N, C-alpha and C positions, 0 to 999 in steps of 0.2 A: 388196667394194663394200658400202657401207652404204646402205640404202634404207629409206624409210618407207612404210608402207602401212596401210590401215584395214581390218581384217578385218570379217566380217559382223556381229560384235558391236558395231561402231561405235567401238571403242577404238583409239587411235593407239598403235602399237608400233614400236620400232626393231628391225630384224633385219639380220644380216650374212649376205649371200648369197655363197657361195664363187665362185671364178672359174668361168666357163662356157667351155667349149671348143667351137669349131667346127672344121671341117676346115682352115680357114686361120688363125684367130686367135681370141683371146678376144673374145666379143661381149657387152659391157657398157659403159655410159657411164663416162667418167672421173669420179673423185670430185669433188664440187662442192658449193657452197652457194649460197643466194640464187636458186635456180631456181624456176620455176613448176611446179606439179603439179596434176593433176586426175584424179580417179577416175571412170571410166565403167564401170559394172557391175563386172566382175572384171579390169579393166585399169587400171593407173596410168600416166598419161602424164606425162613431165617434159620441160621445154623450157628451154634456156639455163642460166644460172648462172655462177658464178665458181669457179676453182680456188684452192687455197691460195696460189698465186703470182700471183693476179689475172688469169689467162687468162680471157677471156670466151668463152662458148659460145653458139651459136645452133642447136644440134642438137635433134632430137626423138627421144625414146625411149619405148618402151612396155614395161611389166613385166606379164606375165601373173601375176596374184595366185594362181592355182591351181597353176601349174607353177614359178613363180619364174624364168621364162626371159625375158630381155630381147630385144626385137625393135626393129629400126629401121623404123618404118612409112614407107611411101611417101607423100609429101605433094605436092600440086599447087601450082603458083605459086611465088612467091618467099618465102623465109624472112625473118622480121623481122631487124633488126640484133641482134647479140649483146646479151644482157641480163645 
């Protein structure tokens, strides 16, 4: 999976993180573009986006920038429509 993050230097860099395995399956968002992203301290949050085949997403993911581990945060309320 390719992800963008901003290290403490403030520079934007692209990195390719290998597949992450959990006991049941790979835990990482599908490849996408046109998503929203926001960095809060050492966590990068992404929401929505489009796949190469125009599948729309309305999922929320968090990347721990220290460990490079993806998480699915629990959110309250309803998700917005796919973006």
